[in-house]
mmJSON file of the N, C-alpha and C atoms, coordinates in Angstrom:
{"data_MODEL":{"atom_site":{
"group_PDB":["ATOM","ATOM","ATOM","ATOM","ATOM","ATOM","ATOM","ATOM","ATOM","ATOM","ATOM","ATOM","ATOM","ATOM","ATOM","ATOM","ATOM","ATOM","ATOM","ATOM","ATOM","ATOM","ATOM","ATOM","ATOM","ATOM","ATOM","ATOM","ATOM","ATOM","ATOM","ATOM","ATOM","ATOM","ATOM","ATOM","ATOM","ATOM","ATOM","ATOM","ATOM","ATOM","ATOM","ATOM","ATOM","ATOM","ATOM","ATOM","ATOM","ATOM","ATOM","ATOM","ATOM","ATOM","ATOM","ATOM","ATOM","ATOM","ATOM","ATOM","ATOM","ATOM","ATOM","ATOM","ATOM","ATOM","ATOM","ATOM","ATOM","ATOM","ATOM","ATOM","ATOM","ATOM","ATOM","ATOM","ATOM","ATOM","ATOM","ATOM","ATOM","ATOM","ATOM","ATOM","ATOM","ATOM","ATOM","ATOM","ATOM","ATOM","ATOM","ATOM","ATOM","ATOM","ATOM","ATOM","ATOM","ATOM","ATOM","ATOM","ATOM","ATOM","ATOM","ATOM","ATOM","ATOM","ATOM","ATOM","ATOM","ATOM","ATOM","ATOM","ATOM","ATOM","ATOM","ATOM","ATOM","ATOM","ATOM","ATOM","ATOM","ATOM","ATOM","ATOM","ATOM","ATOM","ATOM","ATOM","ATOM","ATOM","ATOM","ATOM","ATOM","ATOM","ATOM","ATOM","ATOM","ATOM","ATOM","ATOM","ATOM","ATOM","ATOM","ATOM","ATOM","ATOM","ATOM","ATOM","ATOM","ATOM","ATOM","ATOM","ATOM","ATOM","ATOM","ATOM","ATOM","ATOM","ATOM","ATOM","ATOM","ATOM","ATOM","ATOM","ATOM","ATOM","ATOM","ATOM","ATOM","ATOM","ATOM","ATOM","ATOM","ATOM","ATOM","ATOM","ATOM","ATOM","ATOM","ATOM","ATOM","ATOM","ATOM","ATOM","ATOM","ATOM","ATOM","ATOM","ATOM","ATOM","ATOM","ATOM","ATOM","ATOM","ATOM","ATOM","ATOM","ATOM","ATOM","ATOM","ATOM","ATOM","ATOM","ATOM","ATOM","ATOM","ATOM"],
"id":[1,2,3,4,5,6,7,8,9,10,11,12,13,14,15,16,17,18,19,20,21,22,23,24,25,26,27,28,29,30,31,32,33,34,35,36,37,38,39,40,41,42,43,44,45,46,47,48,49,50,51,52,53,54,55,56,57,58,59,60,61,62,63,64,65,66,67,68,69,70,71,72,73,74,75,76,77,78,79,80,81,82,83,84,85,86,87,88,89,90,91,92,93,94,95,96,97,98,99,100,101,102,103,104,105,106,107,108,109,110,111,112,113,114,115,116,117,118,119,120,121,122,123,124,125,126,127,128,129,130,131,132,133,134,135,136,137,138,139,140,141,142,143,144,145,146,147,148,149,150,151,152,153,154,155,156,157,158,159,160,161,162,163,164,165,166,167,168,169,170,171,172,173,174,175,176,177,178,179,180,181,182,183,184,185,186,187,188,189,190,191,192,193,194,195,196,197,198,199,200,201,202,203,204,205,206,207],
"type_symbol":["N","C","C","N","C","C","N","C","C","N","C","C","N","C","C","N","C","C","N","C","C","N","C","C","N","C","C","N","C","C","N","C","C","N","C","C","N","C","C","N","C","C","N","C","C","N","C","C","N","C","C","N","C","C","N","C","C","N","C","C","N","C","C","N","C","C","N","C","C","N","C","C","N","C","C","N","C","C","N","C","C","N","C","C","N","C","C","N","C","C","N","C","C","N","C","C","N","C","C","N","C","C","N","C","C","N","C","C","N","C","C","N","C","C","N","C","C","N","C","C","N","C","C","N","C","C","N","C","C","N","C","C","N","C","C","N","C","C","N","C","C","N","C","C","N","C","C","N","C","C","N","C","C","N","C","C","N","C","C","N","C","C","N","C","C","N","C","C","N","C","C","N","C","C","N","C","C","N","C","C","N","C","C","N","C","C","N","C","C","N","C","C","N","C","C","N","C","C","N","C","C","N","C","C","N","C","C"],
"label_atom_id":["N","CA","C","N","CA","C","N","CA","C","N","CA","C","N","CA","C","N","CA","C","N","CA","C","N","CA","C","N","CA","C","N","CA","C","N","CA","C","N","CA","C","N","CA","C","N","CA","C","N","CA","C","N","CA","C","N","CA","C","N","CA","C","N","CA","C","N","CA","C","N","CA","C","N","CA","C","N","CA","C","N","CA","C","N","CA","C","N","CA","C","N","CA","C","N","CA","C","N","CA","C","N","CA","C","N","CA","C","N","CA","C","N","CA","C","N","CA","C","N","CA","C","N","CA","C","N","CA","C","N","CA","C","N","CA","C","N","CA","C","N","CA","C","N","CA","C","N","CA","C","N","CA","C","N","CA","C","N","CA","C","N","CA","C","N","CA","C","N","CA","C","N","CA","C","N","CA","C","N","CA","C","N","CA","C","N","CA","C","N","CA","C","N","CA","C","N","CA","C","N","CA","C","N","CA","C","N","CA","C","N","CA","C","N","CA","C","N","CA","C","N","CA","C","N","CA","C","N","CA","C","N","CA","C","N","CA","C","N","CA","C"],
"label_alt_id":[null,null,null,null,null,null,null,null,null,null,null,null,null,null,null,null,null,null,null,null,null,null,null,null,null,null,null,null,null,null,null,null,null,null,null,null,null,null,null,null,null,null,null,null,null,null,null,null,null,null,null,null,null,null,null,null,null,null,null,null,null,null,null,null,null,null,null,null,null,null,null,null,null,null,null,null,null,null,null,null,null,null,null,null,null,null,null,null,null,null,null,null,null,null,null,null,null,null,null,null,null,null,null,null,null,null,null,null,null,null,null,null,null,null,null,null,null,null,null,null,null,null,null,null,null,null,null,null,null,null,null,null,null,null,null,null,null,null,null,null,null,null,null,null,null,null,null,null,null,null,null,null,null,null,null,null,null,null,null,null,null,null,null,null,null,null,null,null,null,null,null,null,null,null,null,null,null,null,null,null,null,null,null,null,null,null,null,null,null,null,null,null,null,null,null,null,null,null,null,null,null,null,null,null,null,null,null],
"label_comp_id":["MET","MET","MET","THR","THR","THR","THR","THR","THR","LYS","LYS","LYS","ASP","ASP","ASP","LYS","LYS","LYS","LEU","LEU","LEU","LYS","LYS","LYS","SER","SER","SER","ARG","ARG","ARG","LYS","LYS","LYS","PHE","PHE","PHE","GLN","GLN","GLN","VAL","VAL","VAL","TRP","TRP","TRP","ILE","ILE","ILE","VAL","VAL","VAL","TRP","TRP","TRP","MET","MET","MET","ILE","ILE","ILE","LEU","LEU","LEU","THR","THR","THR","ILE","ILE","ILE","VAL","VAL","VAL","SER","SER","SER","LEU","LEU","LEU","PHE","PHE","PHE","ILE","ILE","ILE","ASN","ASN","ASN","ASP","ASP","ASP","LEU","LEU","LEU","PRO","PRO","PRO","LYS","LYS","LYS","GLU","GLU","GLU","THR","THR","THR","ILE","ILE","ILE","PHE","PHE","PHE","THR","THR","THR","TYR","TYR","TYR","PHE","PHE","PHE","GLY","GLY","GLY","ILE","ILE","ILE","ILE","ILE","ILE","SER","SER","SER","ILE","ILE","ILE","ILE","ILE","ILE","TYR","TYR","TYR","ILE","ILE","ILE","GLY","GLY","GLY","SER","SER","SER","ASN","ASN","ASN","ALA","ALA","ALA","ALA","ALA","ALA","GLN","GLN","GLN","ASN","ASN","ASN","ILE","ILE","ILE","PHE","PHE","PHE","MET","MET","MET","ASN","ASN","ASN","GLY","GLY","GLY","ARG","ARG","ARG","ASN","ASN","ASN","VAL","VAL","VAL","ASN","ASN","ASN","THR","THR","THR","GLY","GLY","GLY","GLY","GLY","GLY","LYS","LYS","LYS","PRO","PRO","PRO"],
"label_asym_id":["A","A","A","A","A","A","A","A","A","A","A","A","A","A","A","A","A","A","A","A","A","A","A","A","A","A","A","A","A","A","A","A","A","A","A","A","A","A","A","A","A","A","A","A","A","A","A","A","A","A","A","A","A","A","A","A","A","A","A","A","A","A","A","A","A","A","A","A","A","A","A","A","A","A","A","A","A","A","A","A","A","A","A","A","A","A","A","A","A","A","A","A","A","A","A","A","A","A","A","A","A","A","A","A","A","A","A","A","A","A","A","A","A","A","A","A","A","A","A","A","A","A","A","A","A","A","A","A","A","A","A","A","A","A","A","A","A","A","A","A","A","A","A","A","A","A","A","A","A","A","A","A","A","A","A","A","A","A","A","A","A","A","A","A","A","A","A","A","A","A","A","A","A","A","A","A","A","A","A","A","A","A","A","A","A","A","A","A","A","A","A","A","A","A","A","A","A","A","A","A","A","A","A","A","A","A","A"],
"label_entity_id":["1","1","1","1","1","1","1","1","1","1","1","1","1","1","1","1","1","1","1","1","1","1","1","1","1","1","1","1","1","1","1","1","1","1","1","1","1","1","1","1","1","1","1","1","1","1","1","1","1","1","1","1","1","1","1","1","1","1","1","1","1","1","1","1","1","1","1","1","1","1","1","1","1","1","1","1","1","1","1","1","1","1","1","1","1","1","1","1","1","1","1","1","1","1","1","1","1","1","1","1","1","1","1","1","1","1","1","1","1","1","1","1","1","1","1","1","1","1","1","1","1","1","1","1","1","1","1","1","1","1","1","1","1","1","1","1","1","1","1","1","1","1","1","1","1","1","1","1","1","1","1","1","1","1","1","1","1","1","1","1","1","1","1","1","1","1","1","1","1","1","1","1","1","1","1","1","1","1","1","1","1","1","1","1","1","1","1","1","1","1","1","1","1","1","1","1","1","1","1","1","1","1","1","1","1","1","1"],
"label_seq_id":[1,1,1,2,2,2,3,3,3,4,4,4,5,5,5,6,6,6,7,7,7,8,8,8,9,9,9,10,10,10,11,11,11,12,12,12,13,13,13,14,14,14,15,15,15,16,16,16,17,17,17,18,18,18,19,19,19,20,20,20,21,21,21,22,22,22,23,23,23,24,24,24,25,25,25,26,26,26,27,27,27,28,28,28,29,29,29,30,30,30,31,31,31,32,32,32,33,33,33,34,34,34,35,35,35,36,36,36,37,37,37,38,38,38,39,39,39,40,40,40,41,41,41,42,42,42,43,43,43,44,44,44,45,45,45,46,46,46,47,47,47,48,48,48,49,49,49,50,50,50,51,51,51,52,52,52,53,53,53,54,54,54,55,55,55,56,56,56,57,57,57,58,58,58,59,59,59,60,60,60,61,61,61,62,62,62,63,63,63,64,64,64,65,65,65,66,66,66,67,67,67,68,68,68,69,69,69],
"pdbx_PDB_ins_code":[null,null,null,null,null,null,null,null,null,null,null,null,null,null,null,null,null,null,null,null,null,null,null,null,null,null,null,null,null,null,null,null,null,null,null,null,null,null,null,null,null,null,null,null,null,null,null,null,null,null,null,null,null,null,null,null,null,null,null,null,null,null,null,null,null,null,null,null,null,null,null,null,null,null,null,null,null,null,null,null,null,null,null,null,null,null,null,null,null,null,null,null,null,null,null,null,null,null,null,null,null,null,null,null,null,null,null,null,null,null,null,null,null,null,null,null,null,null,null,null,null,null,null,null,null,null,null,null,null,null,null,null,null,null,null,null,null,null,null,null,null,null,null,null,null,null,null,null,null,null,null,null,null,null,null,null,null,null,null,null,null,null,null,null,null,null,null,null,null,null,null,null,null,null,null,null,null,null,null,null,null,null,null,null,null,null,null,null,null,null,null,null,null,null,null,null,null,null,null,null,null,null,null,null,null,null,null],
"Cartn_x":[-9.277,-7.874,-7.447,-6.373,-5.895,-5.034,-4.76,-3.911,-2.522,-2.016,-0.691,-0.66,-1.726,-1.819,-1.872,-2.612,-2.713,-1.368,-0.586,0.734,1.697,1.46,2.322,1.887,0.75,0.243,1.113,1.21,2.022,1.435,0.108,-0.528,-0.089,-0.118,0.26,1.738,2.587,4.02,4.339,3.641,3.835,3.405,2.284,1.796,2.795,3.373,4.368,5.598,6.069,7.232,6.929,5.746,5.374,5.246,4.739,4.634,6.026,6.961,8.334,8.965,8.793,9.333,8.735,7.454,6.791,7.344,7.518,8.057,9.498,10.304,11.702,11.765,10.827,10.844,10.615,10.016,9.82,11.147,12.135,13.409,14.535,14.344,15.368,14.853,15.523,15.046,15.183,16.069,16.308,15.233,14.384,13.353,12.143,11.509,10.332,9.082,8.868,7.787,6.409,6.143,4.815,4.499,5.456,5.251,5.074,5.892,5.817,4.471,4.007,2.729,1.557,1.653,0.595,0.479,1.616,1.579,1.238,1.644,1.276,-0.234,-0.843,-2.303,-2.988,-2.481,-3.064,-2.904,-1.706,-1.453,-2.367,-2.563,-3.422,-4.865,-5.349,-6.727,-6.908,-5.942,-6.021,-5.98,-5.112,-4.988,-6.287,-6.825,-8.056,-9.222,-9.299,-10.385,-10.334,-9.14,-9.039,-9.347,-9.014,-9.365,-10.875,-11.528,-12.986,-13.642,-13.159,-13.719,-13.504,-12.345,-12.063,-13.042,-13.321,-14.279,-15.672,-16.061,-17.406,-17.532,-16.607,-16.745,-16.276,-15.226,-14.676,-15.37,-15.716,-16.269,-17.771,-18.354,-19.778,-20.117,-19.179,-19.387,-19.715,-20.5,-20.838,-19.982,-19.168,-18.245,-19.015,-20.177,-20.942,-21.631,-21.743,-22.405,-21.41,-20.175,-19.174,-18.763,-18.918,-18.487,-19.551,-20.774,-21.842,-22.467,-22.763,-23.358,-24.756],
"Cartn_y":[-1.366,-1.413,0.001,0.464,1.808,1.827,3.014,3.16,2.608,2.807,2.301,0.774,0.132,-1.33,-1.795,-1.078,-1.444,-1.323,-0.31,-0.136,-1.245,-1.854,-2.926,-4.301,-4.383,-5.692,-6.295,-7.616,-8.319,-8.173,-8.158,-7.99,-6.679,-5.606,-4.305,-4.273,-4.88,-4.887,-5.679,-6.798,-7.566,-6.736,-6.043,-5.21,-4.087,-3.47,-2.405,-2.952,-4.133,-4.734,-4.965,-5.499,-5.704,-4.376,-3.34,-2.02,-1.498,-1.632,-1.178,-1.97,-3.297,-4.14,-3.767,-3.476,-3.08,-1.757,-0.798,0.499,0.353,-0.431,-0.656,-1.324,-2.241,-2.952,-2.024,-0.886,0.083,0.673,0.709,1.343,0.362,-0.915,-1.924,-2.855,-2.861,-3.602,-5.111,-5.601,-7.04,-7.771,-7.054,-7.703,-8.074,-9.203,-9.631,-8.833,-7.715,-6.796,-7.452,-8.266,-8.874,-9.752,-10.542,-11.425,-10.615,-9.603,-8.762,-8.061,-7.49,-6.786,-7.744,-8.947,-9.946,-10.303,-10.623,-10.992,-9.81,-8.605,-7.422,-7.241,-7.464,-7.375,-8.404,-9.627,-10.691,-10.363,-9.928,-9.575,-8.422,-7.434,-6.295,-6.727,-7.613,-8.096,-8.867,-9.711,-10.473,-9.528,-8.519,-7.571,-6.806,-6.253,-5.47,-6.371,-7.547,-8.467,-8.96,-9.251,-9.747,-8.643,-7.406,-6.303,-6.094,-6.181,-6.039,-7.189,-8.408,-9.572,-9.465,-8.976,-8.816,-7.835,-6.731,-5.753,-6.356,-7.158,-7.728,-8.788,-9.735,-10.876,-10.607,-9.849,-9.647,-8.51,-7.457,-6.283,-6.121,-6.949,-6.822,-5.579,-5.051,-3.822,-4.15,-3.315,-3.453,-2.464,-2.96,-2.113,-1.116,-1.517,-0.662,0.495,0.463,1.55,2.394,2.36,3.187,2.685,1.387,0.804,0.757,1.25,1.204,-0.188,-0.721,-2.068,-2.118],
"Cartn_z":[15.639,15.252,14.848,15.439,15.158,13.897,13.412,12.232,12.496,13.686,14.047,13.974,14.441,14.363,12.912,12.084,10.672,9.969,10.317,9.706,10.115,11.275,11.755,11.253,10.585,10.171,9.068,9.099,8.101,6.71,6.604,5.29,4.645,5.425,4.899,4.539,5.353,5.078,3.809,3.606,2.371,1.171,1.293,0.192,-0.124,0.892,0.69,-0.028,0.355,-0.311,-1.787,-2.089,-3.497,-4.238,-3.578,-4.204,-4.557,-3.634,-3.881,-5.02,-5.0,-6.062,-7.415,-7.44,-8.68,-9.209,-8.341,-8.751,-9.233,-8.516,-8.907,-10.279,-10.54,-11.824,-13.014,-12.779,-13.866,-14.344,-13.459,-13.782,-14.102,-13.784,-14.055,-15.15,-16.276,-17.437,-17.306,-16.443,-16.325,-15.52,-14.823,-14.01,-14.873,-14.592,-15.376,-14.994,-15.675,-15.34,-15.365,-16.388,-16.509,-15.3,-14.887,-13.734,-12.458,-12.271,-11.066,-11.001,-12.118,-12.119,-11.913,-12.451,-12.245,-10.773,-10.155,-8.74,-7.843,-8.223,-7.44,-7.459,-8.608,-8.701,-7.824,-7.845,-7.019,-5.534,-5.154,-3.751,-3.327,-4.192,-3.861,-3.679,-4.552,-4.433,-3.131,-2.81,-1.564,-0.365,-0.405,0.704,0.916,-0.154,-0.048,0.361,-0.263,0.059,1.495,1.977,3.357,4.356,4.039,4.935,4.983,3.833,3.804,4.552,4.332,5.019,6.522,6.914,8.341,8.968,8.282,8.809,8.934,7.965,7.986,9.069,9.105,9.999,11.423,11.577,12.915,13.655,12.945,13.603,13.403,12.559,12.288,11.509,10.785,10.017,8.576,7.97,6.569,5.782,4.883,4.125,3.265,2.741,1.831,2.532,3.84,4.562,5.348,4.959,5.618,6.977,7.223,8.488,9.559,9.242,10.239,10.246,11.417,11.483,10.892],
"occupancy":[1.0,1.0,1.0,1.0,1.0,1.0,1.0,1.0,1.0,1.0,1.0,1.0,1.0,1.0,1.0,1.0,1.0,1.0,1.0,1.0,1.0,1.0,1.0,1.0,1.0,1.0,1.0,1.0,1.0,1.0,1.0,1.0,1.0,1.0,1.0,1.0,1.0,1.0,1.0,1.0,1.0,1.0,1.0,1.0,1.0,1.0,1.0,1.0,1.0,1.0,1.0,1.0,1.0,1.0,1.0,1.0,1.0,1.0,1.0,1.0,1.0,1.0,1.0,1.0,1.0,1.0,1.0,1.0,1.0,1.0,1.0,1.0,1.0,1.0,1.0,1.0,1.0,1.0,1.0,1.0,1.0,1.0,1.0,1.0,1.0,1.0,1.0,1.0,1.0,1.0,1.0,1.0,1.0,1.0,1.0,1.0,1.0,1.0,1.0,1.0,1.0,1.0,1.0,1.0,1.0,1.0,1.0,1.0,1.0,1.0,1.0,1.0,1.0,1.0,1.0,1.0,1.0,1.0,1.0,1.0,1.0,1.0,1.0,1.0,1.0,1.0,1.0,1.0,1.0,1.0,1.0,1.0,1.0,1.0,1.0,1.0,1.0,1.0,1.0,1.0,1.0,1.0,1.0,1.0,1.0,1.0,1.0,1.0,1.0,1.0,1.0,1.0,1.0,1.0,1.0,1.0,1.0,1.0,1.0,1.0,1.0,1.0,1.0,1.0,1.0,1.0,1.0,1.0,1.0,1.0,1.0,1.0,1.0,1.0,1.0,1.0,1.0,1.0,1.0,1.0,1.0,1.0,1.0,1.0,1.0,1.0,1.0,1.0,1.0,1.0,1.0,1.0,1.0,1.0,1.0,1.0,1.0,1.0,1.0,1.0,1.0,1.0,1.0,1.0,1.0,1.0,1.0],
"B_iso_or_equiv":[0.0,0.0,0.0,0.0,0.0,0.0,0.0,0.0,0.0,0.0,0.0,0.0,0.0,0.0,0.0,0.0,0.0,0.0,0.0,0.0,0.0,0.0,0.0,0.0,0.0,0.0,0.0,0.0,0.0,0.0,0.0,0.0,0.0,0.0,0.0,0.0,0.0,0.0,0.0,0.0,0.0,0.0,0.0,0.0,0.0,0.0,0.0,0.0,0.0,0.0,0.0,0.0,0.0,0.0,0.0,0.0,0.0,0.0,0.0,0.0,0.0,0.0,0.0,0.0,0.0,0.0,0.0,0.0,0.0,0.0,0.0,0.0,0.0,0.0,0.0,0.0,0.0,0.0,0.0,0.0,0.0,0.0,0.0,0.0,0.0,0.0,0.0,0.0,0.0,0.0,0.0,0.0,0.0,0.0,0.0,0.0,0.0,0.0,0.0,0.0,0.0,0.0,0.0,0.0,0.0,0.0,0.0,0.0,0.0,0.0,0.0,0.0,0.0,0.0,0.0,0.0,0.0,0.0,0.0,0.0,0.0,0.0,0.0,0.0,0.0,0.0,0.0,0.0,0.0,0.0,0.0,0.0,0.0,0.0,0.0,0.0,0.0,0.0,0.0,0.0,0.0,0.0,0.0,0.0,0.0,0.0,0.0,0.0,0.0,0.0,0.0,0.0,0.0,0.0,0.0,0.0,0.0,0.0,0.0,0.0,0.0,0.0,0.0,0.0,0.0,0.0,0.0,0.0,0.0,0.0,0.0,0.0,0.0,0.0,0.0,0.0,0.0,0.0,0.0,0.0,0.0,0.0,0.0,0.0,0.0,0.0,0.0,0.0,0.0,0.0,0.0,0.0,0.0,0.0,0.0,0.0,0.0,0.0,0.0,0.0,0.0,0.0,0.0,0.0,0.0,0.0,0.0],
"pdbx_formal_charge":[null,null,null,null,null,null,null,null,null,null,null,null,null,null,null,null,null,null,null,null,null,null,null,null,null,null,null,null,null,null,null,null,null,null,null,null,null,null,null,null,null,null,null,null,null,null,null,null,null,null,null,null,null,null,null,null,null,null,null,null,null,null,null,null,null,null,null,null,null,null,null,null,null,null,null,null,null,null,null,null,null,null,null,null,null,null,null,null,null,null,null,null,null,null,null,null,null,null,null,null,null,null,null,null,null,null,null,null,null,null,null,null,null,null,null,null,null,null,null,null,null,null,null,null,null,null,null,null,null,null,null,null,null,null,null,null,null,null,null,null,null,null,null,null,null,null,null,null,null,null,null,null,null,null,null,null,null,null,null,null,null,null,null,null,null,null,null,null,null,null,null,null,null,null,null,null,null,null,null,null,null,null,null,null,null,null,null,null,null,null,null,null,null,null,null,null,null,null,null,null,null,null,null,null,null,null,null],
"auth_seq_id":[1,1,1,2,2,2,3,3,3,4,4,4,5,5,5,6,6,6,7,7,7,8,8,8,9,9,9,10,10,10,11,11,11,12,12,12,13,13,13,14,14,14,15,15,15,16,16,16,17,17,17,18,18,18,19,19,19,20,20,20,21,21,21,22,22,22,23,23,23,24,24,24,25,25,25,26,26,26,27,27,27,28,28,28,29,29,29,30,30,30,31,31,31,32,32,32,33,33,33,34,34,34,35,35,35,36,36,36,37,37,37,38,38,38,39,39,39,40,40,40,41,41,41,42,42,42,43,43,43,44,44,44,45,45,45,46,46,46,47,47,47,48,48,48,49,49,49,50,50,50,51,51,51,52,52,52,53,53,53,54,54,54,55,55,55,56,56,56,57,57,57,58,58,58,59,59,59,60,60,60,61,61,61,62,62,62,63,63,63,64,64,64,65,65,65,66,66,66,67,67,67,68,68,68,69,69,69],
"auth_comp_id":["MET","MET","MET","THR","THR","THR","THR","THR","THR","LYS","LYS","LYS","ASP","ASP","ASP","LYS","LYS","LYS","LEU","LEU","LEU","LYS","LYS","LYS","SER","SER","SER","ARG","ARG","ARG","LYS","LYS","LYS","PHE","PHE","PHE","GLN","GLN","GLN","VAL","VAL","VAL","TRP","TRP","TRP","ILE","ILE","ILE","VAL","VAL","VAL","TRP","TRP","TRP","MET","MET","MET","ILE","ILE","ILE","LEU","LEU","LEU","THR","THR","THR","ILE","ILE","ILE","VAL","VAL","VAL","SER","SER","SER","LEU","LEU","LEU","PHE","PHE","PHE","ILE","ILE","ILE","ASN","ASN","ASN","ASP","ASP","ASP","LEU","LEU","LEU","PRO","PRO","PRO","LYS","LYS","LYS","GLU","GLU","GLU","THR","THR","THR","ILE","ILE","ILE","PHE","PHE","PHE","THR","THR","THR","TYR","TYR","TYR","PHE","PHE","PHE","GLY","GLY","GLY","ILE","ILE","ILE","ILE","ILE","ILE","SER","SER","SER","ILE","ILE","ILE","ILE","ILE","ILE","TYR","TYR","TYR","ILE","ILE","ILE","GLY","GLY","GLY","SER","SER","SER","ASN","ASN","ASN","ALA","ALA","ALA","ALA","ALA","ALA","GLN","GLN","GLN","ASN","ASN","ASN","ILE","ILE","ILE","PHE","PHE","PHE","MET","MET","MET","ASN","ASN","ASN","GLY","GLY","GLY","ARG","ARG","ARG","ASN","ASN","ASN","VAL","VAL","VAL","ASN","ASN","ASN","THR","THR","THR","GLY","GLY","GLY","GLY","GLY","GLY","LYS","LYS","LYS","PRO","PRO","PRO"],
"auth_asym_id":["A","A","A","A","A","A","A","A","A","A","A","A","A","A","A","A","A","A","A","A","A","A","A","A","A","A","A","A","A","A","A","A","A","A","A","A","A","A","A","A","A","A","A","A","A","A","A","A","A","A","A","A","A","A","A","A","A","A","A","A","A","A","A","A","A","A","A","A","A","A","A","A","A","A","A","A","A","A","A","A","A","A","A","A","A","A","A","A","A","A","A","A","A","A","A","A","A","A","A","A","A","A","A","A","A","A","A","A","A","A","A","A","A","A","A","A","A","A","A","A","A","A","A","A","A","A","A","A","A","A","A","A","A","A","A","A","A","A","A","A","A","A","A","A","A","A","A","A","A","A","A","A","A","A","A","A","A","A","A","A","A","A","A","A","A","A","A","A","A","A","A","A","A","A","A","A","A","A","A","A","A","A","A","A","A","A","A","A","A","A","A","A","A","A","A","A","A","A","A","A","A","A","A","A","A","A","A"],
"auth_atom_id":["N","CA","C","N","CA","C","N","CA","C","N","CA","C","N","CA","C","N","CA","C","N","CA","C","N","CA","C","N","CA","C","N","CA","C","N","CA","C","N","CA","C","N","CA","C","N","CA","C","N","CA","C","N","CA","C","N","CA","C","N","CA","C","N","CA","C","N","CA","C","N","CA","C","N","CA","C","N","CA","C","N","CA","C","N","CA","C","N","CA","C","N","CA","C","N","CA","C","N","CA","C","N","CA","C","N","CA","C","N","CA","C","N","CA","C","N","CA","C","N","CA","C","N","CA","C","N","CA","C","N","CA","C","N","CA","C","N","CA","C","N","CA","C","N","CA","C","N","CA","C","N","CA","C","N","CA","C","N","CA","C","N","CA","C","N","CA","C","N","CA","C","N","CA","C","N","CA","C","N","CA","C","N","CA","C","N","CA","C","N","CA","C","N","CA","C","N","CA","C","N","CA","C","N","CA","C","N","CA","C","N","CA","C","N","CA","C","N","CA","C","N","CA","C","N","CA","C","N","CA","C","N","CA","C","N","CA","C","N","CA","C"],
"pdbx_PDB_model_num":[1,1,1,1,1,1,1,1,1,1,1,1,1,1,1,1,1,1,1,1,1,1,1,1,1,1,1,1,1,1,1,1,1,1,1,1,1,1,1,1,1,1,1,1,1,1,1,1,1,1,1,1,1,1,1,1,1,1,1,1,1,1,1,1,1,1,1,1,1,1,1,1,1,1,1,1,1,1,1,1,1,1,1,1,1,1,1,1,1,1,1,1,1,1,1,1,1,1,1,1,1,1,1,1,1,1,1,1,1,1,1,1,1,1,1,1,1,1,1,1,1,1,1,1,1,1,1,1,1,1,1,1,1,1,1,1,1,1,1,1,1,1,1,1,1,1,1,1,1,1,1,1,1,1,1,1,1,1,1,1,1,1,1,1,1,1,1,1,1,1,1,1,1,1,1,1,1,1,1,1,1,1,1,1,1,1,1,1,1,1,1,1,1,1,1,1,1,1,1,1,1,1,1,1,1,1,1]
}}}
């Protein structure tokens, strides 16, 4: 999977939207910061975890060895 493909993935786009919402919440006092930061953390864990799982199961790569099988 190329970098261009990764940038087009829905997982990455969802993560970017949450990142933007999180940053915006720092400047707007009416937004529920605690809830936004909690869900941003959950979304980030799912994003990172699913990418690692995808590398392991789909490509046969070991994340701990730098992607070498």
